[in-house]
N, C-alpha and C positions, 0 to 999 in steps of 0.2 A: 526457815526452820522454826519449829515450835520447841522451846526449851523444855516444855513439860513432856514432850514425846520426841526425843532427838532422833529416833530411828525413822520416823515418818518423813517422807518427801512430799512436799506440796507442789513442787515444780520439777520438771524434767531436767536432767543434765546428761552429758555424754557418757559419764561413768555408768549410770544406771540404764540408759537407753541408747544402744549403739546406733540406732537410726536417727537420734537427735542430732541436729547439725547447727553450725554457727548462725545460719540465717534465721533460726527459730529461737534465738535467745529472747528472754523477756524484754519487751519494749521496742524490739525491732519492728519493722513494718513495711508497708508498700503503699504507693500512690499510683492511681491511673488518672490521667488528665488529658485535656485537649492539646497539651504540649508534649505528650509522651507518658511513659510509665517507668517506674523505678522502685527499687527497694532501698531502705536505709538501714545501715548497720554501724559502721565505724564513723564516729563524728568528725566533722571538719574543725570543730572547736569544742573545748571542754573547760569548764570552770568548776572547781570543787572548793567548798567551805566545810565547816564542821558538820552541819546537818543538811547541807544542800549540795546537789549536783545539777549543773546545767550543761546541756549538750546542744550543739547545733549541727544539723545535717543539711547538706545541699544535694538532694537526690536528682534534681533537674535544674537547668538554667532558669533563674528567676523564681525559684521556689525554695523556701527554707522550711525545715521542720525543727522546731525548738522544743526540747524536752526538759522539764524541770522536775526534780525529785527532792522531796524534803521529808525528814522524819519529825513528826509532831507527837511526842510522847510514844505511845505504842502503835501509832498509825503512820503508815507510809502514804504520802500524797504525791500523785503524779499528774502532770499536765502536759498534754501533747498539743502543739499549736502549729498549724500549717499556714505559712505566710506567703502571700503573693507579692514578691519583691520586685516584680517586673513592671513595665509601663503599660502593660496590656492586661485585659481581664483573663481570668483563669477559671476553667470549668473542671471541677474535681468529680470524677465518676467512680472512683474507687479509693477508699481509705481504710486500711486495716492495720491493727496492732496485735503483735504476737503475745499470747498469754499461755505459755506451755505448762498447763497444770498436769500433774503426774497422775493422769487417769488412764491406767493401763493394767493388764492382768499378767502376773507371772503365775506362780502356784497360789493356792488359796491362802496359805499362811502368810506368805509375803505380801499378797494383796491386802489382806486384812490389817497387817501391822504397819505397812509402809506406804500404801497408795491412797488416793482420794478419788471420790466421784465429783466431777465438776458439773454442777447444775447451773445451766446458763439461761438467763432471761434477757432477751434483747428487746425490751419494751420502750425503745426510744429514750426519752428523758427519764424513764423509770426502768433502768437497766442494771443488772447485777450478775455476779457469778459467785456461787457458794461452793467452795472446795471442802467437802465433807469427808472425814475419814471413812474408809470402806467398812470398818467395824461398827460404825455408828457411835463410837465412843471418843471422847476427847474433844478438844477445841477445833472449831472450823476456821478456815481462812476465808474472809469475805471481801469481795471487790464490789464497790458501790459507785455508780456514776453520779457525780455531784454537779457537773456542768457539761453541757453539750448532750449528745445522744449517741447511743449504740443501737442501730436499727437492724442488724443482722449479725450472724457469725458464720465463718467459713472454717473448713478443716483442711489441713495439709498433712502430707505423709500418710495417706490412706491408699494403699495399693497392695500388689502381690508381694512386696518386700516386707511390709509391716504386718499384713494378714489380720486375723480376727482379734487378737489379744490387745491390740493397740487402738485407743480412741483417736489418736493423732494429735497434731498440733492445732489448738484452738486459736482462731484469729477473730478478734472483736472488730466488727465493721461499723464505722460511722456511716458509710454507704457502700453498697456493692452493686451500684447501678450498672457499671460497665459489664459485669458478668451475668447479672440476673436482676433486671430492673423491676420485676414484679414480685420478688421475694418478700416475705413478711409484710404483705400489704402494700408494698411499693417502696422503692429505693430512690432517694432524691439525687439530683445533680446539684452540687454545691458550687455556686458561682461567686467568685471573689473578684472585686474590682482591684485595681492597682493599690497596693498598700493594705488591703483588707486581709483578715485572717479568720480561721475557724479553729476552735479549741475543743478539746475533750479532756475533762479532769475527773479523776476517780481517786478513791481512797481504799487502802487495804488494811485490814485489822483482824484481830482474833476475836472470836465469839464463842461463848460457853455453850451455846445451843443453837439449833436451827431457829427456834422462836425468837431468841435474842437478835439473831441476824436479820430476820424478816422485819422485825420491829424497827431496826436501825435503817432499813431502806426507806423509811417514811412513806409507806404505801399511799398513793393518791386515790385509791379506790378499794372498795370491798364488794365482794360478789356473793349473792345468795347461792349461786352454783356456777360452774363453768360449762355445764351442758344441761340441756333440758329438752323435753319433747316439743316438737313444733306445736305452736299454739299456747305453750306454757311460758310465761315471762321469766326472764332472769332479772333480778333487781340489783342495780349497781348504785352504790353510794359513792358519789364523787362530785367534784365541783362542776364538771360538765361531762357529758357523754354524747358522742355522735358516731356515725358509721359512714364510710364511703360506699357501702354496699346498698344499692337501692332496694334490696329485698328485706332489709332490716328496718324495723319500726322502733323508734326511740321516743318515749313519752316521759316528760318531766312530771313526776308525781308530787314532788314537794322540793323545797330547797335542798339541794345535795342528794336527791334521790330520783332514780330513773328506772323505768320499765323498758326492757329490751325484748323484742319478739321477732320471730321470723316464721314464715309459713312453709318454707322449703328446707329440705334436708341439706345440711352442710355446715362447715365452719365459716364464721363471719368475723370480720375485722371490726374492732371497736377503737375509737380514738377517745382518750381520756385526758381532761385537763389541758395543761400546756405541754403538748408534745409526747404524751405517753400513748402506748398502743399495745393491744393484745388481741387474742381471739377467743371467742366462745363458740359453742357448737349447739345447733338445733337439729334434732334428729327425729326420724319416724319412730313410732313405738317398736319395741323389740320384736313383738309378734309379727308386725308388718314387715320389718326388715327380714325376718326369717322366711316369711312367705315369698317375698320377692327374690331373696337369695336362692332358695330352693328351686324356684321356677327358672332362674337364670342358669343354675348348675345343670338342671335337667335338659335345658335347651342348648347350652353352649359348651359344656365341659365334659362331654362324653366322647370316647374314642370310637365312634360308631363306624368309622371306615375300616377298622381292623377286622381280621378274620376270627371266627370262633369266639372263645371266651374273652379274648383280648378286647373285643368290642365293648365289654361291660365295664372297662376301667374308667375312672374319672381322672382328668388331666388338667394342667394349667391352660389358660387361654389369654391371648392378647386382647384386652377389652377394647382397643382402638380398631383393630382390624377384624376381630371375631375369629381369628385363626387359632386353633388349638396348638399347643406346643409339643413338638417332638421330643423324645427323651434325650437324644443327642449325646448319650453317654454321660450326662450330667446328673448325678444322683438327686439333686434337689429339684429337678424337673421330671423325675420319674413318675410312674403311675402307682407308686406305693408310698411308703414313709409318710411324710406330712400330708399328702393328699388323702390319707385315710379320714381326715376331718370331713370330707364331703359326704361319703356314705354315712358317717356318724351323724352329720347334721340332718340328712334326709330321714334317717331312722328316728332321730329325736323329734323332728318336726312332725312326722307322721304319728308318733305316739302321743303327741300333745294336741292333735287335731289341727295343726298348722299346715298340713299337706294332705292331699288326697291319696289314700292308700291304693286306690285303683291305678293311680299314675306312678307312685313311688314303689309299689310292691314289686313289679317286674324289674325295675332298676336295681333294687336291693337284692332280689333273688339272684340276678345275674352277677352282681358284684360279689356276693357271698361265694358263688361257684368260682369266679375269677380269683378271689383271694386264696381259696383253698388250693387251687391249681398253680397259681403263679406267684403268690406272695408268701406261701409257707412251703417248706420242704417236707419230706416224709416224716421228719422228727418233730414237726410243728415249730421249727425255728424259722425266723422271718428272712425273706429276701427283700432287698431295698426296692425292687421293682421287677417287672416281668422281663425287662431287657437290660438290666443293670450290669455294669462292669464290676460292681462291688459285690463280691460273692460272700464275704463274711457276714454272719448274722449280725443285725443291728439291734442292740438291746432296747433302744428307744422305741422301736416299732411294736414291741411285744405287748405292752399294756394297751395300746391303741387297737390292735387286732383282737385282743381278748375282750376289750370293752364292746367292740362291734358284735361279737358273737354272744356275749352276755346280754346285750340289749335285744338282740334277735331272739334269744331264749325267752326273755321277758315278754316280748311281743307275741310269740307264737307258741311258747311252752314246749318246744321240741328239745328232747334230752340231748340230741347230738350237738346242738349249739352250745349248751352248757358244758358238755364234755370237751368240746373244742376250746372254749374259753379257759377252762381249768387246765387243760394240757399245755396251752401256750404259757400260762403263768408258771406251771411246774417246770416246763422246759427253760423258762427264763432263769429260774434259780439254778438249774443244771449248768447253764452257760455263764454263771458268775453274776447273776443279777443282784445278789445280796450285797455286792460291793459297788453297785452302779446306781446313781441317783437319777433314774429315768423319770421323765415327766409323766404324771398321773399314775405311776406304778402302785403306790401304796393305796390310794383310794380305789383303784380298780381291783387290786388283790383282796381288799376287805369286802368289796361288793361281791366278788366271785365266791368268797368264803360264805357270805350270808346266803347266797343262792344255793350253795352246796348243802348247807344246813337244812334249808327248806326242802331240798330234794332227798333228804335222808342220808347224805354223805358227810356226816359230822366228823368222822375220823379224818377224812381227807382234808376237810376245812381246818381242823385243828393243826394238822401238819403244816399247812401253808401259813397259818397265823404264827406258829412257832418260828418258822423261818423268817417271817417278817419281823418279829420281835427281836430275834437274834441279830438281824441286820441292823435294827435300830440301836441295839446295845453296842455293836461295833462302831457305828458312826458317833455315838455319844462319847465313846472312849477316844476317838480320833481327835476330838476338839477341832482345831483349825486346820488340821492336816487332811483336808478333803482331797480326794483324787481329782485329777483333771479329766474332763470329758472331751467333747469336741472343741470346747474353748477351755482355757486353763482355769478360769474362774468366771462365774456369771450368776445372774439372778435365777436362771433355770437349773442351777445346781442347788442353790440355797432353798428355794421354795419346795422342791421335792424332799429335801432333807427335813424341813419343818413338818411337811405332811407325814412323813414316815414317823417322826418322833411323836406327833400328835396322835397318830393311830396306835402306836405302841403304848402311849399313856392311857388312851381310852381302853385298850385291851387289858392292861395290867394294873393301872392306878399307881405305878411306882413313881416316887418323887424324882428319881434320877432323870426320867424323861421330861417331867415338868420343868426341872431346873435347866435341862439342856435346851428346851424350847425358849425359855425366858432369856437365856444367854445369847441365843442365835437370832432371835427376832430382830434386834437392831441391825444385823447384817442385811436382812431382807429389806427393811424399811429404808436403809441408806441408799439403795439403788434408785429410789424415786425422790424427786426434789419438790420444793414448795412453790414452784413457779405459778403465778396467777394466769394460767393459759390452758385452754381446753386440751391441747395435745400433750401437755407437759406435766400438769399437776399430779404428783404421785406416780407418774409413769416411769417404770424402770428403764434405765439407760441400756440400749442394745444398739450396737453400731456396726454390724457386719452383714445382716441378712438381706440388705438391699443388693449386695453383691452375689451372695450364694443363691438366693431365691428369685431375684428380680431379673428382668430382661435388660434393663439399662446398665446392669453391672456396676452400680454405684456403691462404693463403701460409704460410711458415714452414718450418723445417728438416725435411727428409724423411730419416729414418734407419731402416733403410738404404735409400738410393736405388739402384735396380738398376744405374745407370751407374757406381756405385762399383766395379763389377766391371771396368771399364776399367783401373783401377789394377792390379788383379790380373793381367789378361791382359798388360798392358804390362810388368809386372815379370817375368813368365815368358818374355817375348820379348827381354829385354835381352841384349846380348852376354855371353858367358860371363865375361869379365873384370869385369863390373859386377854380375852376378847373384850373390847370396850366400844362405846358409841363412836369414838373417833376412828377405830379400826374398821367398824362397819361402814361409816360414812366414806372412808377412803376406798374401801372395796367397791362401793356403789359408784364413786367417781371414776375409778379405773374402768369398770365395765362400760359406763356411758361413753367415756373418752374414745374407746375403741370403735364405736359406731361411726367415727370419722372415716373408717376404712371402707365403707360401703356407699354405693351411690343409689339414687332413687330407682334406677332401672334394675337393681339387683346385681349389677356388676360390682367389682371390688378391686382393691389394690393390695398386694402382698407387702408393700413397703412404701411409706411416705418418708423420703429421705429429707431430713429437716434443714441441714445447713444451706446457706445460699449458694455455696460452691464447695466442691470436694476435689482437691488437687487441681483446681482451676476450672473444673467442669461445672456448669450450672446445675444446681440441685434444687432444693426446696420444691420437690415435685413428687407426685404419686407415680410409682412404677406402673406401667400399663398391664403387668401380668397379674391376673387373679390366680393365686397359687395355693397358699397354705393358711391364709388369714382366718378361715372359718372355725378354727379352734376356739376363738373368742366366743362365737355364738354357741358352740357346743357346751362350753364350760358355763356360760351364763344361763342357758336353759337348764342345765343340771342344778345350778344353784337355786333357781326358781322352784324346782321340785323339792329341794331339801328344806325350804323355808317352812 
């Protein structure tokens, strides 16, 4: 507990989290060895002094786990030692320690006041966890490995019982070879001769800021970037740099300075100094990724076997087999909702000369007719898909449909497309959209209003702008009492909130909106951590869409999740008085990181599930389903137009 913020919980307990169990108490753990596997919890021996606690566990015959805790001023130091006390060698293939940080969502107010984001970096000997208040205010609790190595992390309690609001129990892994030998660049087998031991020691303390914490980790390396185009070097300042990846070229420029390059698209492992490890990303240029992605969608993600207008839908596809996904009554596999990103991408690519209109034109014409017939009802309210079981209008879908018809109007100048876009936005307000923080709603609404002005419908545009500003006033008054959406609290609530407030400020110039943005901006930034890793740096934590949108049905952290780009677009839309070179650089970093979700052949993954294992199932893998990840490319292309 932080005595300066006594309401905030940094760790989970049973009173706050009913799914929290005794096996997940801080410092409990598990072993997997060639003599068997076991968890440790209750000690077989315990010694307590004034500032020291020493516990001994005997989870397996001939194996001791010794735990020592001591308080040194304001720092808690812990050491975990596994001892081979038998007369034969021991091979340890799994060693994990429970660190149940209180990273979970209830309502927005409670999350902001009581919970933390746990930013995890499993960089071997350069490993740490930063527990940051979700409000972005107040002291952080930092865990820093000082001896030994943490090479992976796993997650427990992620299933249909805990659902989307729960990050789960985080387990720091010295090794997770038994479950996932290739995770995080490779997991070792720890071999102990009789009498030998292996130790992990860390310290926990309070830090006034994220910067103070990262400095305390004593970084062994500094990077010019975490992602770069193929052929462009990343400069690393470190004692030594190497890579186990044969496609990576490392050149020593000078003492403590290295150039790292790769010619092929993808994330690459780097080994740094004495046992530190991370990943960088080398990627194709954005325009080339878009070209290849559009070609792949046109070839592999159309429902051409269906009759009539249904054949014009875009659907998910298993990139391993090439088989498109059937709806199966599962709304996140439907031919509507998030799949709207695909026609939006085709349309955006065509407008920018990145796709041949002779090829995309018929596809978009067909999809427009499909959408009018099957994704909108007679009142212009959305359906989740053509065959969905979810019949209630989904407010999330409305800005996306409006944006498609608005872009179509821009491309062809047809009045009926602008009329459709405007009616969808008006209908959204009719259905309660003023109280719902839908993704891309405010930017789309203002863009529709601008188009209405150009078309001579200024009175209609003024009514929509007035409704938008009234909505912003309401949310400014609500403070931290934000409504729950499909998740009780998340980054995709806060980013649309800031977009709405930014647009209201641009429209009115009223200080109340500027002040509201300034107060809430730390909420958004707190979702992303400072990890020196291409998949993690600045990327908002999202830990459920591997289950909802993927085929592997894996819960657990998705890094990078494409909606992390909402942080980037929101930062770039801030008022000039709040936008800084640092926020611009962070936006660029987030955009580039998401290119890890695409492959050189134009295929993609909807979810790279980061932990080495989730509830015992191997993870650290890209889901085979290409589904909804194209929003990243749509938003980045739009940003390029706005520069």
